[in-house]
C-alpha positions in Angstrom: 104.0 115.3 109.0 103.7 117.4 112.1 107.4 118.4 111.9 107.0 119.5 108.3 103.9 121.5 109.2 105.7 123.1 112.2 108.6 124.2 110.0 106.7 125.2 106.8 103.1 125.7 107.8 100.2 124.1 106.0 96.9 122.4 106.6 96.3 119.5 109.0 95.0 116.3 107.4 95.1 112.6 108.0 97.7 110.5 106.2 96.2 108.9 103.1 97.1 107.3 99.8 95.2 109.1 97.0 93.4 106.5 94.8 91.2 108.9 92.7 91.2 112.6 92.2 88.4 115.1 92.7 85.0 114.6 90.9 81.4 115.7 91.2 78.8 113.2 92.4 75.5 113.1 94.2 76.3 112.0 97.7 74.2 108.8 97.5 75.7 107.8 94.1 79.3 108.4 95.4 78.6 106.3 98.5 77.1 103.5 96.4 80.1 103.5 94.0 82.5 103.4 97.0 80.8 100.5 98.6 80.7 98.6 95.3 84.4 99.3 94.7 85.3 98.3 98.3 83.4 95.0 98.0 85.6 93.9 95.2 88.9 94.7 96.9 91.1 93.1 99.5 93.7 94.9 101.8 96.9 95.4 99.9 100.5 96.4 100.6 102.0 99.7 99.5 105.7 100.5 99.6 107.4 104.0 99.8 109.7 104.5 96.8 110.9 108.1 97.0 110.1 111.7 97.7 107.8 113.3 95.0 108.9 116.2 92.9 105.6 118.0 93.0 104.3 119.1 96.4 105.7 117.3 99.4 104.7 113.7 99.1 106.0 110.2 99.2 105.7 108.3 96.0 104.5 104.7 96.3 105.9 102.0 94.1 103.4 101.5 91.3 103.0 97.8 91.9 100.3 95.7 90.2 98.1 95.8 93.4 98.4 99.6 93.8 97.6 100.4 90.2 94.9 97.8 90.0 93.2 99.2 93.0 93.0 102.7 91.4 91.8 101.2 88.1 89.2 99.2 89.9 87.9 102.3 91.7 88.1 104.4 88.6 85.8 101.9 86.8 83.2 102.0 89.6 83.2 105.8 89.6 83.4 106.1 85.8 86.3 108.4 86.5 88.2 109.9 83.6 91.8 110.7 84.7 93.0 114.1 83.6 96.6 112.8 83.9 98.2 109.4 84.5 97.8 108.0 88.1 100.8 108.6 90.3 100.3 106.7 93.6 101.5 108.9 96.6 101.0 109.8 100.2 100.8 113.6 100.7 102.8 114.9 103.6 102.3 118.7 103.2 100.0 120.7 100.9 102.2 123.6 100.0 100.1 125.9 97.9 101.3 128.7 100.2 105.0 128.0 99.7 107.4 129.4 97.1 109.4 127.0 94.9 112.5 127.5 97.2 110.4 126.8 100.3 108.9 123.8 98.6 112.3 122.4 97.7 113.5 123.0 101.3 110.4 121.1 102.6 111.0 118.2 100.2 114.7 118.1 101.4 113.6 118.1 105.0 111.1 115.3 104.4 113.9 113.2 102.9 116.2 113.8 105.8 113.7 113.3 108.6 113.7 109.5 108.3 116.0 107.8 105.9 114.3 104.5 106.9 111.0 105.6 105.3 112.2 104.6 101.8 111.2 100.9 101.3 108.7 101.1 104.2 105.7 98.8 103.6 102.3 99.2 105.0 98.9 97.7 104.5 96.0 99.7 103.1 92.9 98.2 104.5 90.2 100.8 104.0 88.9 103.3 101.4 87.5 106.7 102.5 85.3 109.0 100.5 85.7 112.7 101.3 83.7 115.7 100.3 86.3 118.4 99.5 86.4 122.0 98.2 89.4 122.5 96.0 89.3 126.2 96.8 89.7 125.6 100.5 93.4 125.5 101.1 92.9 125.1 104.9 91.2 121.8 104.3 88.8 122.6 107.1 85.9 121.9 104.9 87.0 118.3 104.2 84.2 116.0 105.3 84.4 112.2 105.7 81.4 110.9 103.9 82.0 107.1 104.0 84.6 104.7 105.2 84.8 101.2 103.9 87.0 98.5 105.4 88.5 96.1 102.9 87.7 92.6 103.9 90.4 89.9 104.0 89.5 86.6 102.2 
């Protein structure tokens, strides 16, 4: 991620797999929904499938566990998806890039580490962030709550 940012610019953020999109909530209600969702989940495995075509991200295999986790969280937040869920890890937010620059960044991401495809890792926590979609620097992102998923 640092190499992509150095070459193409962009905001600094922690690696994360997006489970739900942006929504409006009272802080206390969002924390309650996150805790309830996390209580019903266990750590799960995600696997990198490919480079995404929109933005610069790694698409995750839409396994039963990955999709069920998003559906489980969606139910707790009563979240209505504006589009089908595409599990992914964002590498670079490129709102500042032209289409040509974005294509070059995606190509570089694919060349950086060929071994990344098929990489498996455990997702063991859910995080709730307060974000401002207008803030392209992401400096306003605020961690509201972190819940560790408990093993059986």
